[in-house]
C-alpha positions in Angstrom: -25.9 12.9 -16.0 -25.2 15.4 -13.3 -25.4 14.6 -9.5 -28.3 15.2 -7.4 -27.6 16.6 -4.1 -27.9 13.4 -1.5 -30.6 13.6 0.6 -29.7 11.0 3.2 -27.0 12.6 4.5 -24.3 15.6 4.2 -22.8 16.2 1.6 -19.1 14.6 1.2 -16.2 16.1 -0.7 -15.8 15.1 -4.4 -12.4 14.1 -5.5 -12.4 13.6 -9.5 -10.5 11.6 -11.3 -9.9 12.3 -15.2 -7.6 9.6 -17.3 -7.0 9.2 -20.8 -4.4 6.9 -22.8 -1.7 9.1 -24.5 -0.5 12.7 -24.1 -1.7 13.2 -27.0 -5.5 13.2 -25.9 -7.0 15.7 -23.5 -8.5 15.1 -19.9 -11.0 19.0 -20.4 -14.2 17.3 -21.4 -14.1 14.9 -18.4 -12.7 17.6 -16.2 -15.3 19.9 -17.2 -18.0 17.2 -16.5 -16.7 16.1 -13.2 -16.6 20.0 -12.0 -20.3 20.2 -13.3 -20.7 17.4 -10.8 -19.5 19.0 -7.5 -15.8 18.1 -7.5 -13.6 20.8 -6.4 -10.7 18.8 -7.3 -10.2 17.1 -10.3 -6.7 14.7 -10.6 -5.6 13.9 -14.3 -3.8 11.2 -15.5 -1.9 9.8 -19.0 -2.2 6.1 -18.6 -3.0 3.4 -20.3 -6.2 1.8 -18.7 -4.7 -1.6 -18.5 -1.6 0.1 -16.5 -2.4 -0.3 -13.0 0.7 1.3 -12.0 -0.8 4.8 -12.1 1.2 7.0 -10.0 -1.6 10.0 -9.5 -4.4 7.0 -9.1 -1.6 5.6 -6.6 -1.5 9.0 -4.2 -5.1 9.5 -4.5 -5.8 6.0 -3.0 -3.6 6.9 -0.5 -4.2 10.3 0.7 -8.0 10.1 0.5 -10.1 10.9 3.9 -12.9 9.0 5.5 -16.1 10.3 3.9 -14.7 11.8 0.6 -15.8 10.4 -2.7 -13.7 9.1 -5.7 -16.0 10.3 -8.8 -15.4 9.3 -12.5 -16.8 9.8 -15.7 -17.3 6.1 -16.8 -15.8 3.3 -15.4 -13.3 2.4 -18.0 -11.4 5.6 -17.1 -10.6 3.7 -13.5 -10.2 0.1 -14.8 -10.4 -2.2 -17.9 -11.8 -5.1 -15.9 -13.7 -5.8 -12.8 -11.2 -7.3 -11.1 -9.2 -4.3 -10.8 -12.4 -2.0 -10.2 -13.4 -4.4 -7.2 -9.9 -3.9 -5.9 -9.5 -0.1 -6.2 -13.2 0.1 -4.3 -11.9 -2.2 -1.7 -9.2 0.2 -1.1 -11.8 3.4 -0.8 -13.6 1.5 1.6 -10.4 0.9 4.1 -10.2 4.3 4.3 -13.7 4.8 4.6 -14.2 6.5 1.4 -16.8 6.1 -1.5 -17.1 5.8 -4.9 -19.1 6.8 -8.1 -19.2 6.5 -11.8 -21.6 9.2 -13.4 -22.8 7.1 -16.5 -22.6 3.9 -14.6 -25.1 2.5 -11.4 -21.8 2.2 -9.1 -21.9 4.6 -6.3 -21.3 2.6 -2.8 -22.6 5.4 -0.9 -26.2 4.4 -1.8 -28.2 0.9 -1.6 -29.0 0.8 -5.0 -25.3 1.3 -6.3 -23.7 -1.3 -3.5 -26.3 -3.6 -5.3 -25.1 -2.7 -8.6 -21.4 -3.3 -7.4 -22.2 -6.6 -5.8 -23.5 -8.2 -9.4 -19.9 -7.2 -10.7 -18.7 -8.6 -8.1 -20.4 -12.2 -8.6 -19.8 -11.4 -12.4 -16.1 -11.5 -11.8 -16.2 -14.6 -9.9 -18.0 -16.4 -12.6 -15.8 -14.7 -15.0 -12.5 -16.4 -13.4 -14.3 -20.0 -12.9 -15.0 -19.8 -16.8 -11.5 -19.0 -17.5 -10.1 -21.2 -15.2 -11.8 -24.1 -16.4 -11.1 -23.0 -20.4 -7.3 -22.9 -19.3 -7.5 -26.5 -17.6 -9.6 -28.6 -20.4 -7.2 -26.4 -22.9 -3.8 -27.7 -21.0 -5.8 -31.5 -21.1 -6.1 -31.3 -24.7 -2.4 -30.1 -25.2 -1.1 -33.1 -23.4 -3.2 -35.4 -24.5 -1.4 -34.3 -28.0 1.8 -34.3 -26.8 2.5 -30.6 -26.5 4.3 -29.2 -23.1 3.1 -26.0 -22.1 5.8 -23.4 -20.7 8.5 -21.5 -22.3 10.6 -23.5 -24.8 14.0 -22.2 -24.0 13.4 -22.5 -20.1 12.6 -25.8 -21.1 15.9 -26.1 -23.3 18.0 -24.2 -20.6 18.5 -21.1 -23.0 20.5 -18.1 -21.2 19.0 -15.8 -23.2 15.6 -17.3 -21.7 16.8 -17.3 -18.2 18.1 -13.9 -18.1 14.9 -12.5 -19.7 12.9 -14.1 -16.9 14.9 -12.9 -14.0 14.6 -9.5 -15.7 11.0 -9.2 -15.3 10.8 -11.0 -12.6 13.3 -8.2 -10.7 11.3 -5.6 -12.4 8.0 -6.7 -11.0 9.8 -6.9 -7.5 11.0 -3.4 -8.0 7.7 -2.4 -8.8 6.1 -3.6 -5.8 8.4 -2.2 -3.6 8.0 1.3 -5.1 4.2 0.5 -4.3 4.4 0.2 -0.3 7.6 2.1 0.2 5.8 5.4 2.6 4.3 2.7 4.4 7.5 1.6 5.9 10.8 3.5 4.8 10.5 6.4 6.7 10.3 4.3 10.2 13.6 2.7 8.7 15.2 6.0 8.1 14.0 6.8 11.8 15.5 4.2 13.3 18.7 2.9 11.3 21.3 2.6 12.0 21.1 3.2 15.4 19.0 0.2 16.0 19.7 -3.3 15.3 17.9 -4.7 12.6 15.8 -7.0 14.8 14.8 -3.6 17.0 13.4 -2.0 13.5 11.6 -5.5 12.3 9.8 -5.6 15.8 8.5 -2.0 15.6 7.8 -2.0 11.8 5.3 -5.5 12.5 3.3 -3.8 15.2 2.6 -1.0 12.7 2.8 -2.3 9.5 0.7 -4.6 7.1 3.1 -7.6 5.9 5.3 -9.9 8.3 9.0 -9.0 7.8 12.1 -10.8 8.5 15.5 -9.6 9.9 17.1 -10.8 6.5 14.0 -9.8 4.2 14.2 -6.5 5.3 17.8 -6.0 5.6 18.0 -7.6 1.7 15.0 -4.9 0.8 16.7 -1.9 2.3 20.5 -3.1 0.4 18.3 -3.3 -3.0 16.9 0.3 -2.4 20.2 1.2 -1.9 21.6 0.1 -5.2 18.6 1.9 -6.9 19.6 4.9 -5.2 16.7 5.3 -3.7 17.7 4.6 0.2 20.8 6.2 1.7 23.5 3.9 1.9 23.8 5.0 5.9 21.0 2.8 6.6 23.1 -0.3 6.2 26.0 0.9 8.9 26.3 -1.5 11.6 24.3 -0.6 15.1 26.2 0.8 17.8 27.1 -1.6 20.4 24.4 -0.8 23.8 24.0 -1.2 26.8 20.5 -2.6 27.8 19.4 0.2 29.5 20.5 2.5 26.6 18.5 0.3 24.3 15.4 0.4 25.6 15.9 4.2 25.6 16.6 4.2 21.8 13.6 1.6 21.3 11.0 3.9 23.0 12.2 6.9 21.2 12.0 4.9 17.9 8.5 3.5 18.4 7.8 7.2 19.7 8.9 8.8 16.5 7.6 6.1 14.2 3.5 6.2 16.0 3.5 10.0 17.4 0.0 9.3 18.1 0.3 6.6 20.2 -0.2 7.5 23.7 2.1 6.2 26.7 -0.6 3.2 27.7 -0.2 1.9 24.1 3.6 2.2 23.7 3.3 0.7 26.9 0.9 -2.1 25.7 3.3 -2.3 22.4 6.5 -3.2 24.5 4.6 -6.0 26.2 3.5 -7.6 22.9 6.8 -7.4 22.0 8.2 -9.2 25.1 10.5 -6.5 25.8 11.7 -6.3 29.8 11.4 -3.2 31.6 14.9 -1.5 33.0 14.1 -3.3 36.1 13.6 -7.0 34.4 10.0 -7.0 35.0 7.5 -8.2 32.0 4.6 -5.8 33.1 5.1 -2.0 31.6 3.1 1.1 33.0 3.0 4.7 31.0 5.7 6.1 33.9 8.1 3.7 33.0 7.8 4.5 29.1 7.5 8.5 30.0 11.1 7.9 31.8 12.6 6.7 29.1 11.2 9.2 26.6 12.4 11.8 29.0 15.9 10.2 28.8 15.9 10.4 25.1 14.7 14.0 24.9 18.2 14.9 27.4 20.0 12.7 24.7 18.6 14.5 22.3 17.1 11.8 19.9 13.7 12.6 19.8 12.5 16.5 20.0 11.2 17.9 23.2 7.4 17.2 23.7 
């Protein structure tokens, strides 16, 4: 069913996503249909529908721009569960993008499509409630019969079961780290080891979605270094700094981490971080930020503006 030109607004760029489960299968049929529907770009992925760790889809969700539309042939090409589908659409909405399925009544750019999405959300909520109730009922019935839930090996303290559990948790933790790496590791690379961990955390917590602590960030970077995903130099000791030199490095780090920020926004960020000005005051002005940035340029810590 080809997409008809929309009459309620300007046409937006459409990005097709084609997925098959194995490398032996071909995405040609999906690609042809997506291009016929107006997609000038079609991204192909070979992965199971139950696998949420799909690198092609992850990059697409990260790079899609406001107003663009992600298009699939059918909903099962994107997700195998309603919960996963809603999570993907929520990511798209957060970036100002839309979603459309050619063979399903879901198009987040139209009122009818949004209504279908709300129905899917209600169905998913009901499904979760029913599953939870069935689970509770099953646990009660098992307890009444003297059976205990959980892993028998863990209850018995079996070392092999404990090692398997730890390995699974370790793999899950690493997967979560890799999923959000691009959001914070570049900032750490710009600031470390010139800046102490505390200053790096304060910069990250003003721009990142998650709340970092010094210990958590240091432990995470140490893990990435052990996996060969980050440079060992990041773990080096920060040099001792005079108070004014520390401010220069801190402002330079903020400017490189958020190059789109104006002097006024950097000043507001320093106030929110409760940093005192070079003269000991609490009120930052753009002129003070500019003075520190000029010093950073002369020292070669940031490129000339």
